[in-house]
C-alpha positions as CSV (number, residue, x, y, z in Angstrom):
1,X,128.7,298.2,167.5
2,X,126.6,297.9,164.3
3,X,128.3,294.3,163.5
4,X,126.8,293.0,166.4
5,X,130.0,292.1,168.5
6,X,131.7,293.8,171.0
7,X,133.6,296.8,170.7
8,X,136.9,296.7,170.9
9,X,140.2,299.6,171.0
10,X,141.9,299.3,167.6
11,X,144.7,301.5,168.0
12,X,146.6,303.3,164.9
13,X,149.8,303.6,163.8
14,X,151.3,305.3,160.6
15,X,153.5,302.4,158.9
16,X,155.8,304.7,156.9
17,X,157.9,302.5,154.4
18,X,155.0,300.9,152.9
19,X,152.6,303.6,152.8
20,X,155.2,305.3,150.6
21,X,155.8,301.9,148.3
22,X,151.7,302.0,148.0
23,X,152.1,305.4,146.6
24,X,154.9,304.8,144.2
25,X,153.0,302.1,143.0
26,X,149.7,303.5,142.5
27,X,151.0,306.6,141.2
28,X,152.5,304.8,138.4
29,X,149.7,302.4,137.7
30,X,147.1,305.5,138.0
31,X,149.6,308.0,135.4
32,X,149.5,304.6,133.3
33,X,145.9,303.4,133.0
34,X,144.1,305.5,135.3
35,X,142.8,302.8,137.2
36,X,144.0,302.4,140.9
37,X,143.3,306.3,143.2
38,X,139.8,304.1,143.9
39,X,140.4,300.3,143.4
40,X,144.3,299.4,144.2
41,X,144.7,301.7,146.8
42,X,142.3,301.5,148.7
43,X,142.7,297.5,148.7
44,X,146.1,298.0,149.7
45,X,145.6,300.5,152.7
46,X,143.1,298.0,153.7
47,X,145.8,295.6,153.7
48,X,148.3,297.6,156.0
49,X,145.7,299.0,157.7
50,X,142.7,296.9,158.8
51,X,141.9,298.8,161.9
52,X,140.8,301.6,160.0
53,X,137.2,301.5,159.7
54,X,135.6,301.6,155.8
55,X,134.5,305.2,156.1
56,X,138.2,306.2,157.0
57,X,139.7,304.1,154.4
58,X,137.3,305.6,151.5
59,X,137.9,309.2,153.1
60,X,141.8,308.6,152.9
61,X,141.8,307.1,149.4
62,X,139.6,310.0,148.2
63,X,141.7,313.1,149.9
64,X,144.8,311.3,148.2
65,X,143.4,311.1,145.2
66,X,143.2,314.7,144.8
67,X,147.3,315.2,144.3
68,X,147.5,311.7,143.1
69,X,145.1,312.0,140.0
70,X,145.6,316.1,139.3
71,X,149.1,315.3,139.0
72,X,148.4,312.3,136.3
73,X,145.8,314.7,134.6
74,X,148.3,317.4,134.0
75,X,150.9,315.0,132.5
76,X,148.3,313.9,130.0
77,X,147.0,317.2,129.2
78,X,150.6,318.4,128.5
79,X,151.2,315.7,126.4
80,X,147.4,315.9,124.8
81,X,145.9,312.7,125.7
82,X,142.4,314.0,126.9
83,X,139.3,314.6,125.6
84,X,137.9,318.3,126.7
85,X,133.7,318.0,125.8
86,X,133.8,314.6,127.1
87,X,135.8,315.2,130.0
88,X,133.6,318.0,130.7
89,X,130.6,315.7,130.1
90,X,131.9,313.4,132.3
91,X,132.3,316.3,135.3
92,X,128.9,317.7,134.8
93,X,127.2,313.7,136.5
94,X,130.6,312.9,139.1
95,X,130.4,316.0,140.8
96,X,127.1,316.1,142.2
97,X,127.7,312.0,142.4
98,X,130.5,311.9,144.2
99,X,129.1,314.6,146.7
100,X,126.0,312.0,147.0
101,X,128.3,309.0,148.1
102,X,130.4,311.3,150.1
103,X,126.8,311.5,152.4
104,X,126.2,307.7,152.5
105,X,129.8,306.5,153.4
106,X,129.5,308.9,156.2
107,X,127.0,307.1,157.6
108,X,127.1,303.6,156.1
109,X,128.3,301.0,158.4
110,X,131.5,299.0,157.3
111,X,128.9,296.2,156.5
112,X,127.6,298.0,153.8
113,X,130.9,299.8,152.4
114,X,132.9,296.8,152.1
115,X,130.6,294.3,150.3
116,X,130.0,297.1,147.9
117,X,133.2,298.1,147.5
118,X,134.1,294.0,146.4
119,X,131.2,294.3,144.1
120,X,132.6,297.2,142.6
121,X,136.2,296.1,142.2
122,X,135.2,292.4,140.7
123,X,132.9,294.2,138.2
124,X,135.7,296.4,137.2
125,X,138.6,293.3,136.9
126,X,136.0,291.1,134.9
127,X,135.4,294.4,132.3
128,X,139.0,295.1,132.1
129,X,139.8,291.2,131.1
130,X,137.1,292.1,128.4
131,X,134.4,290.6,129.6
132,X,130.9,290.9,127.2
133,X,128.5,293.2,128.7
134,X,125.6,289.8,128.8
135,X,128.2,287.6,130.4
136,X,129.5,290.5,133.4
137,X,125.6,291.2,134.2
138,X,125.3,287.2,134.9
139,X,128.4,287.1,136.4
140,X,127.4,289.7,139.0
141,X,123.7,288.4,139.4
142,X,125.5,285.0,140.3
143,X,127.6,286.5,142.5
144,X,124.9,288.8,144.0
145,X,122.6,285.8,144.3
146,X,125.0,283.3,146.6
147,X,127.4,286.1,148.1
148,X,125.0,287.5,150.2
149,X,123.4,284.5,151.1
150,X,127.4,283.5,152.1
151,X,128.3,286.6,154.1
152,X,124.8,286.4,156.0
153,X,125.7,282.9,156.8
154,X,129.0,284.0,158.1
155,X,128.0,286.6,159.7
156,X,125.2,284.3,161.8
157,X,127.6,281.4,162.5
158,X,130.5,284.2,164.4
159,X,127.5,285.9,166.4
160,X,127.5,284.3,169.7
161,X,125.0,282.2,171.2
162,X,123.9,283.9,174.0
163,X,123.3,287.1,171.9
164,X,121.0,285.5,169.8
165,X,119.4,284.1,172.8
166,X,118.9,287.7,174.4
167,X,117.7,288.8,171.2
168,X,115.0,286.5,171.4
169,X,116.7,284.3,168.0
170,X,117.1,281.3,167.1
171,X,120.3,280.9,165.4
172,X,120.2,277.8,163.9
173,X,116.9,278.5,161.5
174,X,118.7,281.3,160.0
175,X,121.7,279.3,158.8
176,X,120.1,277.1,157.3
177,X,117.3,278.8,155.0
178,X,120.7,280.8,153.6
179,X,122.5,278.2,153.3
180,X,119.9,275.8,151.6
181,X,117.8,278.0,150.0
182,X,121.1,280.3,147.9
183,X,121.1,277.7,145.0
184,X,117.3,278.3,144.4
185,X,117.3,282.2,145.2
186,X,115.3,281.8,148.9
187,X,118.3,282.2,150.6
188,X,118.8,285.8,149.0
189,X,116.0,286.9,150.7
190,X,116.5,284.8,153.8
191,X,119.9,286.8,154.0
192,X,118.0,290.3,153.1
193,X,115.8,289.5,156.4
194,X,118.7,288.8,158.2
195,X,120.4,292.2,157.5
196,X,117.2,293.9,157.6
197,X,116.3,292.6,161.0
198,X,117.6,289.6,162.8
199,X,121.3,291.4,162.4
200,X,119.8,294.5,163.6
201,X,118.5,293.1,166.9
202,X,121.6,291.1,167.5
203,X,123.2,294.7,167.3
204,X,120.8,295.7,170.2
205,X,121.7,292.7,172.1
206,X,125.5,293.5,171.7
207,X,124.5,296.8,172.7
208,X,123.2,295.9,175.5
209,X,125.3,292.6,176.8
210,X,128.5,295.3,176.4
211,X,126.9,298.0,178.4
212,X,125.8,294.9,181.4
213,X,129.4,294.3,181.3
214,X,130.9,297.4,181.6
215,X,128.3,300.0,182.2
216,X,129.1,303.8,181.3
217,X,132.8,302.8,181.1
218,X,134.9,301.7,178.0
219,X,137.3,299.1,178.6
220,X,140.8,299.5,179.0
221,X,143.2,299.2,176.0
């Protein structure tokens, strides 16, 4: 309901064949490049199971990554392809970081997790293409300055007009401010304001609209 749209029942059913194929391909890529357990596989799962919430995708990907990465790591240990001191240093920082990230992911809405995932995957992909650090920083800054307003506009456009009225907001100014201000940086600030204030009020309006229609009962699947 945080998205501000009426809730819907999202049936889930495991699709064995495509899921196993993802595991085989992802495992091979992880073993060869160490890339895939947290990027390629979660994207593939998102394509196969779009009905899952982002936190469910993240949790599923992390749990399957334990034996996957352990098997790949064991293979490289047997061949001596690792540095013990470097591994220990990375673990000192990554273990508490993973715990903190899991806590945030379990409580954050899809509207935060999915854009963050896109941003991280974009940065990883560009760096793997040998893009320089200054160029990467500039590219990500431009993406953030233009991408957040674009996301805000798409989100605002998809909100039903009656929710805007119920929330006491005007739809057109919010959209125009983000569109026209995006090239000048103003749209970025407008998008932040939209997600921090307007979107929350729209989400509340959606809850009120849903309760007024269905009362205390959920619609039948």
